[in-house]
C-alpha positions in Angstrom: 45.6 73.9 -70.5 49.1 73.3 -69.2 50.1 70.0 -67.8 51.5 69.4 -64.3 55.0 68.8 -65.7 55.0 72.2 -67.5 53.8 74.0 -64.5 56.4 72.2 -62.4 59.2 73.4 -64.8 57.8 76.8 -64.9 57.8 77.3 -61.0 60.8 74.9 -60.4 58.8 72.6 -58.1 58.6 68.7 -57.8 55.1 67.6 -58.9 53.2 65.4 -56.6 51.7 62.4 -58.2 47.9 62.0 -57.8 46.5 59.4 -55.4 43.2 57.5 -55.7 40.2 59.1 -53.8 39.6 57.0 -50.5 36.6 57.2 -48.2 36.9 59.5 -45.3 38.3 58.1 -42.1 36.0 57.6 -39.2 37.1 60.1 -36.3 38.6 58.3 -33.4 36.1 59.8 -31.1 33.3 58.2 -33.0 34.9 54.8 -33.1 35.4 54.8 -29.3 31.8 55.8 -28.7 30.7 52.9 -31.0 33.0 50.4 -29.1 31.6 51.7 -25.8 28.0 51.2 -27.0 28.6 47.6 -28.2 28.6 45.9 -24.7 25.5 47.8 -23.7 23.7 46.3 -26.8 24.8 42.8 -25.7 23.5 43.3 -22.1 20.2 44.3 -23.5 20.1 41.0 -25.4 21.0 39.1 -22.2 18.3 40.8 -20.3 15.8 40.2 -23.1 16.6 36.5 -22.9 16.2 36.3 -19.1 12.9 38.1 -19.4 11.8 35.6 -21.8 12.8 32.7 -19.7 11.1 34.3 -16.7 8.0 34.7 -18.7 8.0 31.0 -19.7 8.5 29.9 -16.1 5.7 32.1 -14.9 3.4 30.6 -17.5 4.4 27.2 -16.5 3.7 27.9 -12.9 0.3 29.2 -13.9 -0.4 26.0 -15.8 0.7 23.9 -12.7 -1.7 25.9 -10.5 -4.6 25.4 -13.0 -3.9 21.6 -13.1 -3.9 21.5 -9.3 -7.2 23.3 -9.2 -8.6 20.9 -11.7 -7.4 17.9 -9.7 -9.0 19.3 -6.5 -12.2 20.0 -8.4 -12.4 16.5 -9.7 -11.7 15.0 -6.4 -14.5 17.0 -4.8 -16.7 16.0 -7.8 -15.8 12.3 -7.1 -16.7 12.8 -3.4 -20.1 14.3 -4.3 -20.7 11.3 -6.7 -19.8 8.8 -3.9 -22.1 10.7 -1.5 -25.0 10.6 -3.9 -24.3 6.9 -4.6 -24.5 6.2 -0.8 -27.7 8.2 -0.6 -29.6 5.9 -3.1 -31.0 2.5 -2.5 -27.7 1.1 -1.6 -27.2 3.6 1.2 -26.8 0.7 3.7 -24.2 -1.0 1.4 -22.3 2.3 1.4 -22.4 2.3 5.1 -20.9 -1.1 5.3 -18.2 -0.2 2.8 -17.3 2.9 4.8 -17.1 0.8 8.0 -14.6 -1.5 6.1 -12.5 1.4 4.7 -12.2 2.7 8.3 -11.0 -0.7 9.4 -7.9 -0.2 7.2 -7.4 3.3 8.4 -7.5 2.3 12.0 -5.0 -0.6 11.5 -2.9 1.1 8.7 0.3 0.7 10.9 -0.9 -2.0 13.3 -2.5 -2.2 16.7 -1.7 0.9 18.8 -4.1 1.5 21.8 -4.7 5.0 22.7 -3.9 6.4 19.2 -6.1 9.0 17.6 -7.9 6.3 15.7 -8.4 4.0 18.8 -8.6 0.3 17.5 -10.4 -0.8 20.7 -13.0 1.7 20.3 -13.5 0.8 16.6 -13.7 -3.0 17.3 -16.3 -2.3 20.2 -18.5 -0.2 17.9 -18.3 -2.1 14.7 -17.8 -5.8 15.6 -20.3 -8.0 17.3 -19.7 -9.3 20.8 -19.7 -12.8 19.4 -17.6 -11.9 16.4 -16.6 -15.3 14.6 -13.1 -15.4 13.2 -12.5 -18.8 11.5 -13.2 -21.4 14.2 -12.9 -18.9 17.0 -15.3 -16.5 18.6 -15.1 -13.1 20.4 -14.0 -9.6 19.7 -10.9 -10.3 22.0 -9.5 -12.7 19.4 -9.3 -9.9 16.9 -7.6 -7.5 19.2 -5.1 -10.2 20.4 -4.4 -11.2 16.8 -3.7 -7.7 15.9 -1.4 -7.3 18.8 0.5 -10.5 17.6 0.7 -9.2 14.1 1.9 -5.9 15.0 4.7 -7.4 17.1 5.6 -9.8 14.3 5.3 -7.4 11.4 7.7 -4.7 12.1 7.1 -1.4 10.2 3.7 -2.6 9.0 2.0 -0.7 6.0 -1.4 -1.9 5.5 -3.2 -0.4 2.5 -6.7 -0.9 1.2 -7.0 -1.9 -2.5 -10.6 -2.6 -3.4 -13.8 -4.0 -2.2 -17.0 -5.7 -3.4 -20.4 -6.0 -1.9 -22.7 -8.9 -2.0 -26.0 -8.7 -0.3 -28.1 -11.5 0.8 -31.2 -12.0 3.0 -30.4 -10.9 6.5 -26.7 -10.2 5.8 -24.3 -8.4 3.7 -20.7 -9.6 2.8 -18.1 -7.0 1.9 -15.1 -8.7 0.3 -12.0 -6.6 0.2 -8.2 -6.9 -0.6 -5.3 -5.0 0.9 -1.6 -4.9 0.4 0.8 -5.3 3.4 4.5 -4.8 3.7 6.8 -5.2 6.7 10.4 -6.2 7.6 11.3 -9.5 8.9 12.8 -9.2 12.4 13.6 -11.5 15.3 10.2 -10.8 16.7 8.8 -12.2 13.4 10.6 -15.4 14.0 9.7 -15.7 17.6 6.0 -15.3 17.1 5.6 -17.3 13.9 8.6 -19.5 13.7 10.0 -20.3 17.1 11.2 -23.8 16.3 13.0 -22.7 13.2 14.8 -19.9 15.1 16.2 -22.5 17.4 16.8 -25.4 14.9 17.8 -23.6 11.8 19.7 -20.4 12.7 21.5 -20.3 9.3 18.2 -20.1 7.5 16.6 -17.6 9.7 19.7 -15.5 9.6 19.1 -15.0 5.9 15.6 -13.9 6.5 16.4 -11.1 9.0 16.0 -7.6 7.6 14.3 -8.7 4.4 11.3 -6.9 3.2 8.1 -9.0 3.1 5.2 -7.9 0.6 2.0 -9.5 0.0 -1.7 -9.1 -0.7 -4.4 -10.4 1.5 -8.2 -11.1 1.2 -10.5 -10.0 4.0 -14.4 -10.8 4.3 -16.7 -8.8 6.6 -20.1 -10.2 7.1 -22.7 -7.6 8.4 -25.9 -8.4 10.1 -28.5 -6.1 8.3 -30.5 -5.9 11.6 -27.8 -4.9 14.0 -25.4 -3.5 11.3 -22.5 -5.1 13.1 -19.8 -7.3 11.7 -20.7 -10.9 12.9 -18.1 -12.8 11.0 -14.6 -11.9 9.8 -12.4 -14.1 7.7 -9.0 -13.3 6.2 -6.4 -15.2 4.1 -2.7 -14.3 3.8 -0.6 -16.7 1.7 2.6 -16.8 3.8 3.8 -19.9 2.1 4.0 -18.3 -1.3 5.5 -15.0 0.0 8.2 -16.7 2.1 9.0 -18.9 -0.9 10.0 -15.9 -2.7 12.3 -14.7 0.0 14.0 -18.1 0.5 14.0 -19.7 -3.0 15.0 -23.1 -1.9 11.9 -25.3 -1.2 14.0 -27.4 1.4 14.6 -24.3 3.5 10.9 -23.4 3.2 10.0 -26.8 4.5 12.4 -26.4 7.3 11.0 -23.0 8.3 7.4 -24.0 8.3 8.0 -27.2 10.4 6.3 -26.3 13.7 5.2 -22.9 12.5 2.6 -21.1 14.6 0.4 -20.3 11.7 -3.1 -21.9 11.7 -5.2 -22.6 8.6 -7.2 -19.4 9.6 -4.1 -17.4 9.4 -4.0 -17.0 13.1 -0.4 -16.6 14.4 1.2 -17.1 17.8 -0.3 -19.1 20.7 -4.2 -19.6 20.0 -4.8 -22.3 22.7 -6.6 -19.8 25.0 -9.1 -18.8 22.3 -12.7 -20.1 22.5 -13.7 -22.1 19.5 -17.1 -21.3 18.0 -17.9 -24.9 16.9 -17.4 -26.2 20.5 -19.7 -23.6 21.9 -22.4 -24.4 19.4 -22.1 -28.1 19.9 -22.3 -27.8 23.7 -25.4 -25.6 23.4 -27.0 -28.3 21.1 -26.2 -31.1 23.5 -27.5 -29.2 26.5 -30.8 -28.5 24.6 -31.2 -32.2 23.7 -30.4 -33.3 27.3 -33.0 -31.1 28.7 -35.6 -32.4 26.3 -34.6 -36.1 26.4 -31.8 -37.3 28.5 -31.6 -40.8 26.9 -31.3 -39.3 23.3 -27.7 -37.9 23.9 -25.6 -39.6 21.3 -22.1 -40.8 22.1 -19.5 -38.1 21.1 -17.5 -39.1 18.1 -14.4 -37.4 16.9 -13.3 -37.4 13.3 -10.0 -35.9 12.5 -9.5 -34.8 8.9 -6.3 -33.1 8.1 -5.3 -31.9 4.7 -1.5 -31.8 4.2 0.4 -30.1 1.4 4.1 -30.8 0.6 6.0 -28.2 -1.4 7.9 -29.5 -4.4 11.1 -31.0 -3.5 10.0 -32.2 0.0 9.3 -35.9 -0.2 10.5 -36.5 3.5 7.6 -37.1 5.8 9.4 -35.0 8.5 9.0 -31.9 6.4 5.3 -32.5 5.6 3.4 -29.4 6.6 -0.3 -28.5 7.1 -1.8 -26.5 4.3 -1.7 -22.8 5.1 -4.1 -21.8 2.2 -7.9 -21.5 2.9 -9.8 -24.7 3.1 -13.5 -24.9 2.3 -15.6 -24.4 5.5 -19.3 -24.9 6.1 -21.2 -21.8 5.6 -23.4 -20.7 8.6 -26.7 -19.1 8.2 -27.8 -16.7 10.9 -31.4 -16.6 11.3 
């Protein structure tokens, strides 16, 4: 077989050198079609991601709905258990606890006559006519005190915390605690600290606008015959709470000098209130006088005052009465 050179000499042509064999080129039309399809493939991937995220969000919403239904179911179950508890032997105690909880609902934001939960109607239905509050007596004392507290405690938030029932012969005592929160305003100072507002304006100015928080204790004594509240005692530690606001014990002493806060935690002017002890003594004296006029003893008055001086106040001018609860005699109602 002749070589390429001999053939080229024979036919007088220039031989073409051989080239390595390459892969066939992709047609231009095919390349353009592939380039056009590439964005569509990416869009499909984006939609697939969005669909996955939407599916996860939908599943989370379903889980939240299930949890809400579970919470509602447990709440209803708790109400059923409470109802069953109240329907057992301690049904009467349950009624008293319910009356106490209603007290916190009625006075949740203070004393507002004519509201949907009318405080006057509640007091008339639940409280005894001769309700005893500390050394005072009468339902009007409670209403007037709530009027004073509502004026003094601006933006009051009164919340029930817990309660405990103690049953005794002829009466049941419900001891409860509640939190309260308010803003110190000029009305607060006028009702509770009128002298400090006039004598120490530089101290009272620091108190204005401050938020006051505390926890109080409230005791309701029910008569098991009439199912009415015959005694109501409460304790609010103003001394401790205001010490947190002021910080300086000297300022605290100055503020509480002449404060209108009694040991029974009554605020404002209490001179018009009828005292339970004086009424009881007058009834005893009248009974003895009717039986034996010569047996009336001479009246004696013994004044016992407990005073408490905060740390840092050695001056007698700053000595203040104790604002914490002092032991009082327990009265037994036959």
